[in-house]
C-alpha positions as CSV (number, residue, x, y, z in Angstrom):
1,M,0.0,0.0,0.0
2,L,1.1,3.6,-0.7
3,E,1.9,5.2,2.6
4,L,1.6,8.7,1.1
5,C,-1.4,11.1,0.8
6,G,-2.0,13.5,-2.1
7,G,-1.0,16.5,0.1
8,C,2.3,15.0,1.1
9,I,3.2,14.2,-2.5
10,R,2.7,17.8,-3.5
11,L,4.5,19.2,-0.4
12,H,7.4,16.8,-0.3
13,P,8.0,15.6,-3.9
14,D,11.5,14.2,-3.4
15,E,10.6,12.1,-0.4
16,A,7.4,11.0,-2.1
17,L,9.3,9.8,-5.1
18,R,11.7,7.8,-2.9
19,V,8.9,6.1,-1.0
20,A,6.9,5.4,-4.1
21,G,9.9,4.1,-5.9
22,A,10.5,1.4,-3.3
23,L,6.9,0.3,-3.5
24,H,7.0,0.2,-7.3
25,A,10.1,-2.0,-7.1
26,Q,8.2,-4.3,-4.7
27,T,5.3,-4.7,-7.1
28,R,7.5,-5.4,-10.1
29,R,9.6,-8.0,-8.1
30,A,6.4,-9.9,-7.2
31,F,5.8,-10.6,-10.9
32,A,9.5,-11.1,-12.0
33,L,9.4,-7.9,-14.0
34,P,12.4,-5.6,-14.4
35,L,12.3,-3.2,-11.4
36,S,13.1,-0.2,-13.5
37,P,13.9,0.7,-17.2
38,P,17.5,-0.5,-17.8
39,R,20.1,2.1,-18.5
40,T,23.2,0.0,-19.2
41,E,26.1,2.0,-20.6
42,G,26.9,0.9,-24.1
43,G,23.7,-1.1,-24.2
44,V,21.2,-1.6,-27.1
45,Q,18.2,0.8,-27.1
46,C,14.6,0.1,-27.7
47,A,12.8,3.2,-28.8
48,L,9.3,1.8,-29.1
49,C,8.0,3.7,-26.1
50,T,8.8,6.5,-23.7
51,R,10.9,4.2,-21.5
52,E,13.6,3.9,-24.2
53,C,15.3,1.0,-22.4
54,L,19.1,0.7,-22.8
55,M,19.7,-3.0,-22.4
56,G,22.9,-4.9,-21.9
57,E,23.4,-8.5,-23.0
58,G,20.5,-10.7,-21.6
59,E,18.7,-7.8,-19.9
60,R,15.0,-7.4,-20.4
61,G,13.2,-4.2,-21.1
62,Y,10.8,-2.6,-18.7
63,C,7.7,-4.2,-20.4
64,G,9.4,-7.6,-20.2
65,L,9.0,-8.3,-23.9
66,R,12.4,-7.2,-25.2
67,T,16.0,-8.3,-24.6
68,V,19.4,-8.3,-26.1
69,R,21.2,-11.2,-27.6
70,D,24.6,-10.9,-29.4
71,R,24.2,-7.1,-29.3
72,R,20.9,-7.3,-31.2
73,L,17.5,-6.2,-29.9
74,V,15.2,-9.3,-29.7
75,H,11.4,-9.1,-29.5
76,L,10.0,-11.8,-27.3
77,A,6.5,-10.7,-28.3
78,G,4.8,-7.6,-29.7
79,T,5.8,-8.1,-33.3
80,P,3.4,-8.9,-36.3
81,G,4.4,-12.5,-35.9
82,R,3.5,-12.8,-32.2
83,G,1.5,-10.9,-29.7
84,V,0.8,-11.8,-26.1
85,L,-2.9,-11.1,-25.5
86,H,-6.4,-12.3,-25.2
87,W,-9.4,-11.2,-27.2
88,Y,-13.2,-11.5,-27.0
89,R,-16.4,-10.3,-28.7
90,D,-18.1,-7.5,-26.7
91,P,-21.7,-7.0,-27.8
92,L,-22.6,-3.4,-28.8
93,P,-23.4,-1.1,-27.1
94,T,-20.6,-1.8,-24.6
95,N,-19.0,0.0,-21.7
96,C,-16.5,1.8,-23.9
97,V,-14.9,4.9,-22.4
98,A,-16.3,6.8,-25.4
99,D,-19.6,5.0,-25.5
100,W,-21.7,8.3,-25.4
101,V,-19.9,9.8,-28.5
102,C,-18.8,6.8,-30.6
103,T,-20.8,5.3,-33.5
104,G,-20.5,1.8,-32.2
105,S,-23.0,2.5,-29.4
106,R,-25.7,2.6,-32.1
107,K,-24.8,-0.7,-33.8
108,L,-27.2,-3.2,-32.1
109,G,-26.5,-6.7,-33.2
110,C,-22.9,-6.1,-33.9
111,H,-19.9,-6.5,-31.6
112,N,-16.6,-4.9,-30.7
113,L,-13.4,-7.1,-31.1
114,A,-11.8,-6.3,-27.7
115,V,-8.0,-7.0,-27.8
116,F,-6.4,-7.0,-24.4
117,Y,-2.6,-6.9,-24.5
118,A,-0.8,-8.6,-21.6
119,S,1.9,-6.0,-21.1
120,C,2.3,-2.4,-20.2
121,T,4.8,0.5,-20.1
122,F,3.5,1.9,-16.8
123,N,3.3,0.3,-13.3
124,C,0.0,1.8,-11.9
125,L,-0.4,1.1,-8.2
126,F,-4.2,1.3,-8.7
127,C,-4.2,-0.8,-11.9
128,Q,-7.8,-2.0,-12.6
129,N,-6.5,-4.8,-15.0
130,W,-3.4,-5.9,-13.1
131,H,-4.1,-9.6,-13.8
132,Y,-2.3,-9.3,-17.2
133,R,0.9,-9.6,-15.2
134,E,0.1,-13.3,-14.5
135,I,0.2,-14.2,-18.2
136,D,3.5,-15.8,-19.2
137,P,5.1,-13.7,-22.0
138,G,6.7,-16.9,-23.2
139,G,3.4,-18.7,-23.4
140,P,1.1,-19.2,-26.4
141,G,0.8,-16.1,-28.7
142,L,-1.2,-15.0,-31.6
143,S,0.1,-13.4,-34.9
144,A,-1.4,-10.2,-36.1
145,E,-2.9,-12.1,-39.1
146,E,-4.5,-14.7,-36.8
147,L,-6.0,-11.9,-34.6
148,A,-7.4,-10.1,-37.6
149,N,-9.0,-13.3,-38.8
150,T,-11.1,-13.6,-35.7
151,A,-13.2,-10.8,-37.0
152,N,-16.5,-11.8,-38.7
153,A,-19.4,-10.1,-40.5
154,R,-20.7,-8.7,-37.2
155,T,-17.5,-7.2,-36.1
156,Y,-18.1,-3.4,-36.3
157,C,-15.1,-2.2,-34.5
158,V,-11.9,-3.2,-32.8
159,C,-10.4,-1.7,-29.6
160,F,-6.8,-2.3,-28.6
161,F,-6.2,-1.9,-24.9
162,G,-4.8,-3.9,-22.0
163,G,-2.3,-3.5,-20.2
164,D,-1.5,-1.1,-23.0
165,P,-1.1,-1.6,-26.8
166,A,2.0,0.7,-26.6
167,S,4.2,-2.1,-25.4
168,Q,3.1,-4.3,-28.4
169,M,2.3,-1.6,-31.0
170,L,4.0,-3.3,-33.9
171,H,1.6,-6.2,-33.5
172,A,-1.4,-4.0,-32.9
173,L,-0.7,-1.8,-36.0
174,A,-0.3,-4.8,-38.2
175,A,-3.6,-6.3,-37.1
176,A,-5.3,-2.9,-37.3
177,R,-4.1,-2.3,-40.8
178,T,-5.6,-5.6,-42.0
179,L,-8.9,-5.0,-40.1
180,A,-9.2,-1.5,-41.6
181,R,-8.9,-2.9,-45.1
182,R,-11.8,-5.2,-44.2
183,G,-14.0,-2.2,-43.1
184,V,-13.6,-2.5,-39.4
185,V,-13.6,0.7,-37.3
186,V,-10.2,1.0,-35.5
187,C,-10.1,2.3,-31.9
188,W,-7.4,2.5,-29.2
189,E,-7.3,2.9,-25.4
190,T,-3.9,3.8,-24.2
191,A,-1.8,5.9,-21.8
192,G,-0.1,7.3,-24.9
193,T,3.5,6.3,-24.3
194,S,4.3,5.0,-27.8
195,H,6.9,6.5,-30.1
196,P,5.3,9.5,-31.8
197,N,5.7,8.0,-35.3
198,L,3.8,4.9,-34.1
199,L,1.2,7.1,-32.5
200,D,0.7,8.9,-35.8
201,Y,0.1,5.6,-37.6
202,A,-2.5,4.6,-35.0
203,V,-4.3,7.9,-35.3
204,R,-4.3,7.7,-39.0
205,L,-6.0,4.3,-39.0
206,S,-8.7,5.6,-36.6
207,L,-9.1,8.8,-38.6
208,E,-9.7,6.8,-41.8
209,T,-12.0,4.2,-40.4
210,G,-14.2,6.4,-38.2
211,G,-12.7,5.3,-34.9
212,C,-11.1,7.1,-32.0
213,I,-8.1,7.0,-29.8
214,K,-8.8,7.2,-26.1
215,F,-6.1,8.6,-23.9
216,D,-6.0,7.7,-20.2
217,L,-4.7,10.9,-18.6
218,K,-4.0,9.7,-15.1
219,A,-2.7,12.9,-13.6
220,F,-1.4,16.3,-14.7
221,D,1.2,17.0,-12.0
222,E,4.3,15.1,-13.0
223,T,5.3,14.1,-9.5
224,L,1.9,12.7,-8.7
225,H,1.8,10.9,-12.0
226,T,5.2,9.3,-11.3
227,V,4.2,8.3,-7.8
228,L,1.0,6.6,-9.0
229,T,2.3,5.1,-12.2
230,G,6.1,4.8,-11.9
231,A,6.7,7.1,-14.9
232,S,6.6,10.6,-16.1
233,N,3.6,11.8,-18.1
234,R,5.6,14.0,-20.6
235,R,5.3,11.6,-23.5
236,T,1.6,11.1,-22.8
237,L,0.8,14.8,-22.9
238,E,3.0,15.4,-26.0
239,N,1.3,12.5,-27.8
240,F,-2.2,13.7,-26.8
241,A,-1.5,17.2,-28.2
242,R,-0.1,15.6,-31.3
243,A,-3.2,13.6,-31.9
244,A,-5.5,16.5,-31.1
245,R,-4.0,18.5,-33.9
246,R,-5.6,16.0,-36.3
247,I,-9.1,16.7,-35.1
248,P,-10.0,19.3,-37.7
249,E,-9.5,16.6,-40.4
250,R,-12.6,14.8,-39.0
251,P,-14.5,16.6,-36.3
252,E,-17.2,14.0,-36.1
253,P,-17.3,11.4,-34.7
254,P,-14.7,12.5,-32.2
255,L,-11.2,11.4,-33.1
256,V,-9.6,12.0,-29.7
257,V,-11.3,11.2,-26.3
258,A,-9.8,11.6,-22.8
259,S,-10.5,9.9,-19.6
260,T,-9.3,10.1,-16.0
261,L,-9.7,7.6,-13.2
262,L,-10.7,9.4,-10.0
263,V,-8.5,7.8,-7.4
264,P,-9.7,8.9,-4.0
265,G,-7.2,11.1,-2.1
266,Y,-5.0,11.6,-5.2
267,V,-6.8,12.5,-8.3
268,D,-9.2,15.1,-7.0
269,A,-11.1,18.1,-8.5
270,R,-7.9,20.2,-8.4
271,E,-6.0,17.6,-10.5
272,V,-8.9,17.2,-12.9
273,R,-9.1,21.0,-13.3
274,E,-5.5,21.1,-14.5
275,I,-6.0,18.1,-16.9
276,A,-9.1,19.8,-18.3
277,R,-7.3,23.1,-18.8
278,F,-4.7,21.3,-20.8
279,I,-7.3,19.6,-22.9
280,A,-9.4,22.7,-23.4
281,A,-6.4,24.7,-24.6
282,L,-6.1,22.2,-27.4
283,N,-9.8,21.8,-28.2
284,P,-12.7,22.5,-25.8
285,E,-14.9,20.0,-27.7
286,I,-12.7,16.9,-26.9
287,P,-14.9,14.5,-24.9
288,Y,-13.7,13.8,-21.4
289,A,-14.8,10.9,-19.2
290,L,-14.4,10.8,-15.5
291,L,-14.2,7.2,-14.2
292,G,-15.0,5.7,-10.8
293,F,-12.2,3.9,-9.0
294,A,-12.7,0.5,-7.3
295,P,-10.1,-0.8,-4.8
296,H,-7.5,-2.8,-6.7
297,F,-3.9,-4.1,-6.8
298,Y,-1.7,-2.1,-4.3
299,M,-4.4,0.3,-3.4
300,P,-7.0,-2.1,-1.9
301,D,-7.4,0.1,1.2
302,L,-9.0,3.0,-0.6
303,P,-12.7,3.5,-0.9
304,R,-14.6,3.6,-4.1
305,T,-14.9,7.1,-5.7
306,S,-17.7,8.9,-4.1
307,L,-20.6,10.5,-6.1
308,R,-19.6,13.9,-4.6
309,H,-16.0,13.5,-5.7
310,A,-17.2,12.7,-9.3
311,Q,-19.6,15.6,-9.3
312,D,-16.9,18.0,-8.0
313,A,-14.5,16.8,-10.7
314,E,-17.1,17.2,-13.4
315,A,-17.8,20.8,-12.3
316,A,-14.1,21.5,-12.3
317,A,-13.6,20.2,-15.8
318,R,-16.5,22.2,-17.1
319,A,-15.2,25.4,-15.3
320,A,-11.9,24.8,-17.0
321,G,-13.5,25.1,-20.4
322,L,-14.5,21.6,-21.5
323,R,-17.9,21.3,-23.1
324,N,-18.3,17.6,-23.3
325,V,-17.7,16.0,-19.9
326,R,-19.3,12.8,-18.6
327,I,-19.2,10.8,-15.4
328,G,-18.7,7.2,-16.5
329,N,-19.3,3.8,-14.8
330,R,-21.6,5.5,-12.2
331,H,-22.4,2.0,-10.8
332,L,-19.0,2.0,-9.1
333,L,-19.6,5.2,-7.3
334,G,-20.0,5.1,-3.5
335,S,-20.8,7.5,-0.7
336,E,-18.0,6.7,1.8
337,Y,-16.6,10.3,1.8
């Protein structure tokens, strides 16, 4: 459990980062994952995501899917030939983060091909999908072509999420390209840490097919973000702004959607206000979903997000200039505080 409150993180950032760093290492060790992104002098670099791991011989990258052999970068998974994931057909309408603005919500009788990648570039202490860590990266995989072939005549859209598709973006893009050619709407749900060039490709596929890219903006304050996720949010914000610049090419349906998980005691109305100001400065019409938190992973001691918390956050987002704000998954909201 994180023995820090939101106020302490803001008042004592250096100490907060030290305490949180030890907890992040503990959570990684429990699943035999690298404790931190390797920075081996003279190593081989992977530039697929913001971590930019510099690996020595035999070292694994932070996501656990890349290593170095004979001074060459080796992909254990996440290439067009092999992805570590599971998929399922999710009947429409579904509980998509963008369900109130996407076209899929009106496609009764069709389904979304939900693609859950079992790897990530962050280490969120509140992770709602932490069970992906229990999947063996060396176990059975699926090629991009095999994944694309799971679509059928009732597959209206595909959403790549996880974990996060950023850690297996080469696989996701290959599958998305094939599905796009078959008329499937392409969507993404990501923390936005992929290399900008890969992000551009993902955005283009969504732009061309009528899909969207949903960014999970976990916090605006960099220290708070690092404490909660184990990583800076600089690449996330840069990629979000990069994607938002493409909105004029197709205003409807929305190309870019943002969401924030309202973690009690940490991601409050103040934090949401700063995120919303950032979004509104790019485009005040960008849809913004505020999501309820349920106790999970290394934050099991927290309460569920309260209705009052969610309403205060919604008011803060609107006051910051956003015009399309929604409280999502209301069924998770409580009244504990």
